C-alpha positions in Angstrom: 24.6 -24.0 25.5 26.3 -23.5 22.1 28.7 -20.6 21.8 27.7 -18.5 18.9 31.2 -17.5 18.0 33.4 -20.5 18.5 30.6 -23.2 18.4 31.8 -25.0 21.5 29.2 -26.7 23.6 28.9 -26.3 27.2 26.6 -27.5 30.0 24.9 -24.8 32.0 26.7 -26.2 35.1 30.1 -25.4 33.4 29.0 -21.9 32.5 27.7 -21.2 36.0 30.9 -22.5 37.5 32.8 -20.1 35.4 30.3 -17.2 36.2 28.9 -17.8 39.8 25.4 -16.4 40.3 22.6 -17.0 42.8 20.9 -20.2 42.5 17.3 -19.6 41.9 16.0 -23.3 42.3 14.3 -22.4 45.5 12.6 -19.4 44.0 11.6 -21.7 41.0 10.2 -24.4 43.2 8.0 -21.7 44.9 6.8 -20.6 41.6 6.0 -24.1 40.7 4.1 -24.6 43.7 2.0 -21.4 43.2 1.2 -22.6 39.7 0.0 -26.0 40.9 -2.1 -24.4 43.5 -3.7 -22.0 41.0 -4.4 -24.7 38.6 -6.2 -26.8 41.3 -8.4 -23.8 42.5 -9.5 -23.2 38.9 -8.7 -19.5 38.2 -6.3 -17.7 35.9 -2.9 -16.6 37.1 0.0 -14.9 35.4 3.5 -15.7 36.8 5.0 -12.2 36.8 7.1 -12.5 39.9 10.3 -13.3 38.0 13.6 -11.9 39.1 14.9 -8.7 37.4 17.5 -8.8 34.7 21.0 -8.2 35.9 22.5 -4.7 36.1 25.0 -5.6 33.3 22.2 -5.9 30.9 21.2 -2.9 28.6 18.1 -2.1 26.8 18.1 -1.0 23.2 15.1 0.9 21.7 14.3 1.4 18.1 12.9 4.7 17.3 11.5 3.6 14.0 9.4 0.5 15.0 9.5 0.7 18.9 11.0 -2.7 19.4 13.0 -3.2 22.5 15.8 -5.7 23.0 17.9 -6.6 26.0 21.6 -7.4 25.6 24.7 -7.2 27.7 26.3 -3.7 28.0 29.4 -5.0 26.2 27.4 -6.0 23.2 26.9 -3.5 20.3 23.5 -3.2 18.6 24.3 -2.0 15.1 20.7 -2.0 13.8 17.2 -3.1 14.7 16.7 -6.8 13.9 13.0 -6.2 13.5 12.9 -3.3 10.8 16.6 -2.8 9.8 16.7 0.8 11.2 20.4 1.8 11.7 19.8 4.1 14.6 19.4 2.1 17.9 19.2 4.1 21.2 20.8 2.5 24.3 19.0 3.3 27.5 18.9 2.1 31.0 17.1 -1.1 31.6 13.7 -0.4 33.3 13.5 -1.4 37.0 10.4 -3.5 36.2 12.1 -5.6 33.5 11.8 -9.1 34.4 13.7 -12.2 33.3 11.7 -15.2 32.1 11.1 -18.3 34.1 12.6 -20.8 31.7 14.1 -20.8 28.2 15.3 -23.0 25.4 18.9 -22.8 24.2 19.9 -22.4 20.5 20.7 -25.7 18.8 20.9 -24.3 15.3 24.0 -22.3 14.5 24.3 -19.2 12.3 25.8 -21.4 9.5 22.5 -23.5 9.7 20.4 -20.4 9.4 22.6 -19.1 6.4 22.3 -22.3 4.7 18.4 -22.5 5.1 18.0 -18.9 3.9 20.1 -19.4 0.8 18.2 -22.7 0.0 15.0 -20.6 0.2 16.4 -18.0 -2.2 17.4 -20.7 -4.7 13.8 -21.6 -5.1 13.3 -18.2 -6.6 15.6 -17.7 -9.5 14.4 -14.1 -9.9 15.2 -13.1 -6.3 16.8 -9.7 -5.9 20.6 -10.1 -6.0 21.3 -8.2 -2.8 19.2 -10.9 -0.8 22.0 -13.5 -1.5 25.0 -11.1 -0.9 27.3 -12.2 2.1 26.9 -8.8 3.7 23.1 -9.1 3.8 23.2 -12.7 5.0 25.5 -11.7 7.9 22.7 -9.5 9.2 21.1 -12.8 10.4 20.6 -12.4 14.1 19.8 -14.8 17.0 17.0 -13.5 19.1 15.3 -14.9 22.3 11.8 -14.1 21.6 9.3 -13.7 24.6 6.3 -16.1 24.8 3.6 -16.9 27.3 2.9 -20.7 27.7 -0.7 -21.2 28.5 -2.1 -24.4 30.2 -6.0 -24.8 30.6 -8.9 -27.2 30.5 -11.3 -26.2 27.6 -14.9 -27.3 27.5 -16.8 -26.7 24.3 -20.0 -27.6 22.4 -20.9 -27.2 18.7 -24.1 -27.5 16.6 -24.0 -28.5 13.0 -26.5 -28.6 10.0 -25.8 -31.9 8.3 -27.1 -33.0 5.0 -27.1 -36.4 3.2 -28.0 -36.3 -0.4 -29.1 -39.5 -2.2 -29.8 -39.6 -6.1 -31.1 -42.3 -8.2 -32.8 -42.8 -11.7 -36.0 -44.6 -12.6 -37.0 -44.8 -16.1 -36.6 -41.4 -17.7 -36.7 -39.6 -14.4 -33.8 -38.8 -12.0 -34.7 -38.3 -8.3 -32.7 -36.5 -5.5 -33.4 -36.8 -1.9 -31.9 -34.6 0.8 -32.1 -35.7 4.4 -31.4 -32.8 7.0 -30.1 -33.5 10.5 -29.1 -31.4 13.3 -26.0 -32.7 15.0 -24.7 -31.7 18.4 -21.3 -32.5 20.0 -19.6 -31.5 23.3 -16.5 -32.4 25.0 -13.5 -31.1 27.0 -9.8 -31.0 26.1 -6.7 -30.4 28.2 -4.2 -27.9 26.6 -0.7 -27.8 28.0 1.9 -25.0 27.3 0.3 -23.4 24.2 2.9 -20.9 23.1 1.7 -17.2 22.5 4.2 -14.7 21.0 4.5 -11.7 23.3 6.1 -9.3 20.7 4.2 -6.6 18.7 7.1 -6.5 16.2 6.7 -10.2 15.1 3.6 -11.3 13.1 1.7 -14.2 14.7 1.3 -16.2 11.6 5.1 -16.4 10.8 5.8 -17.2 14.6 3.2 -19.9 14.6 4.7 -21.3 11.3 8.1 -22.2 13.0 6.4 -24.2 15.7 6.4 -26.7 17.3 9.2 -26.1 19.8 10.3 -29.2 22.1 9.2 -27.5 25.3 10.4 -30.5 27.2 14.0 -29.1 26.9 13.1 -25.9 28.8 15.7 -25.1 31.3 15.6 -22.5 34.3 16.6 -19.0 33.1 20.3 -18.1 33.3 21.8 -14.9 31.9 24.5 -17.1 30.5 22.2 -18.4 27.7 21.7 -14.9 26.5 25.3 -14.0 26.0 25.9 -13.3 22.3 22.2 -13.0 21.5 19.4 -10.4 21.4 16.6 -10.9 23.9 13.3 -9.2 23.1 11.2 -8.1 26.1 7.4 -8.6 26.2 5.4 -5.6 24.9 1.9 -7.1 24.4 -0.6 -6.4 27.2 -1.5 -9.4 29.3 -5.3 -9.0 28.4 -4.4 -9.2 24.7 -2.3 -12.3 25.3 -5.4 -13.9 27.2 -7.6 -13.2 24.2 -5.0 -14.6 21.8 -4.8 -17.8 23.7 -8.5 -18.1 24.0 -9.0 -17.7 20.2 -6.2 -20.1 19.5 -7.5 -22.8 21.9 -11.1 -22.2 20.7 -10.1 -22.8 17.1 -8.2 -26.0 18.0 -11.2 -27.2 20.0 -13.6 -26.5 17.2 -11.4 -28.3 14.6 -11.2 -31.4 16.7 -15.0 -31.4 17.5 -15.8 -30.9 13.7 -13.6 -33.9 12.8 -16.1 -36.2 14.8 -19.1 -35.2 12.5 -18.7 -37.7 9.5 -21.0 -39.6 7.1 -22.8 -36.6 5.6 -22.7 -35.0 2.2 -22.3 -31.7 3.7 -21.7 -30.2 7.2 -22.1 -26.6 8.1 -21.4 -25.4 11.7 -24.3 -23.4 13.3 -22.7 -22.3 16.5 -20.0 -23.0 19.1 -19.3 -22.2 22.7 -16.0 -22.6 24.6 -15.0 -21.9 28.2 -11.6 -22.1 29.7 -11.0 -23.2 33.3 -7.7 -23.4 35.5 -5.7 -21.2 33.1 -2.1 -20.9 34.1 0.6 -19.0 32.1 4.2 -18.7 32.2 6.8 -16.3 30.7 9.5 -18.0 28.8 12.0 -17.2 26.0 12.3 -19.3 22.9 15.2 -19.2 20.3 14.7 -17.7 16.8 17.0 -16.9 13.9 15.8 -13.8 12.2 16.5 -11.7 9.0 14.6 -8.7 7.8 14.9 -7.5 4.2 13.3 -4.6 2.5 12.6 -4.4 -1.2 10.5 -1.9 -3.0 9.0 -0.4 0.1 8.0 -3.9 1.4 9.4 -5.9 4.4 10.3 -9.5 3.9 10.8 -11.5 7.1 12.8 -14.8 7.4 12.5 -16.6 10.7 14.0 -20.1 11.8 13.2 -22.1 14.8 16.6 -22.0 16.7 15.9 -25.4 18.2 14.3 -27.5 15.3 15.4 -25.6 12.2 11.8 -25.1 10.9 11.6 -22.0 8.6 9.1 -19.5 7.4 9.8 -16.8 4.9 9.2 -15.5 1.4 11.5 -14.0 -1.2 10.2 -11.4 -3.7 10.6 -11.5 -7.5 12.9 -8.8 -9.0 10.8 -7.8 -12.0 14.0 -6.3 -13.5 15.6 -9.8 -13.6 12.4 -11.2 -15.0 12.5 -8.6 -17.8 16.3 -9.3 -18.5 15.6 -13.1 -18.6 12.9 -12.8 -21.1 14.7 -10.3 -23.2 17.7 -12.7 -23.2 15.6 -15.5 -24.5 14.0 -13.1 -27.2 17.5 -11.9 -28.4 18.6 -15.6 -28.4 15.7 -16.6 -30.6 16.3 -14.0 -33.2 19.2 -15.7 -35.0 17.4 -19.0 -34.8 14.2 -17.5 -36.3 16.2 -15.8 -39.0 18.0 -19.0 -39.9 14.8 -20.9 -40.1 13.3 -18.4 -42.5 16.5 -18.4 -44.7 16.4 -22.3 -44.8 12.7 -22.3 -45.6 13.2 -19.9 -48.5 15.9 -22.0 -50.1 
C-alpha cells in the first residue's frame, strides 16, 4: 500500500495491525470453494455475497451524471471525478452496498500521473492552455474502479470463404484462375479472469485501452487500501455484464480461429458460433488515475492504469492558438517578403 499523501509504503499487515478489523480469510476461503464447485458443475455464478462496506464509509452521488462513489466520511468530495460537476450530494451508504472480493493497490503516484498527462499535452502544441495549468492538473483523482472478472471455457466454430488467385501470361494473353474453397475451423479456449468494467460513467474503449492489469497481485479486500482514494460502486446490471463478457470472449475466439486460416489470396468469414461453459465471475476493484476536462462543450477523458502506468487520452486543438500561430508566421514573413522585393528591384 502506497500512501497518496506522504508516499510511504506499508504492507497490509502493518496497516491492519494499526487498524484492527475482522479477518475475512475464512469467508474468502468459503467463496473460493463455492467458485471451484460452480466451475466444476458447469453453470454460471456471480459472487455477490461480499461483506458490506463499513459504516464509516459515505456514498456521494452526482446529480449531473448519476455516478456514485464511496469514500470515508472524513474525506471531502469537492467535485465529481467523472463529469467535473461541482455539486456532490453525500448520502447514507445503501445497506446492500457490497465490498469487492479483492483489489489491486496503487503503484503509480499522483506525480507519475501528472508527468504522464503533461507528456501527452506536449505532443499537441496547440492544446488549450488551461489543460496544462497546475490547478487543472491537481484535479487528477485516484479511483478504485469496479470490475467483474470472468473465467470460462469457450467452444467455437467458424466457416470461411477462401479464394486463391493465380495469374499467368501466355503469348499476348493473360490468364487469371480463381480457386474457391470452403474452410471450417473449430476449437475451444479457456479464458481466465477477463476484466469487464462495471461503471456506466466510464467508456469501455478507454478502460480496455489501459489493460492489462497484473491480476496476479490481487489481494483480499481491506478498507485500508481505499483510504485517500475514491471508490466507484458497480452500476451496470449483471445481465449487461454477462453480455459484455460474451461479446468480448467471442471476439477474441474468432480472432484466434481466423489466424489459423492461411495460404489464400482472400479470406471472408461466413459465420461463427460460440458457447460459454463453466462461467464464473468475481467482483474486484482495480486502480485508475483519472482526469476529466471539458472544452467547447465536449468532454475529454484521461485515464492511467494505477498499477502499470499505461495511459489513454486525447487532447483537443485550440483553434484560437492555431490561428495565432499562423498569424505570427504571416506577420513574420511580411518584412522578409518586403526586403526580398526591395532587393530584387535594385
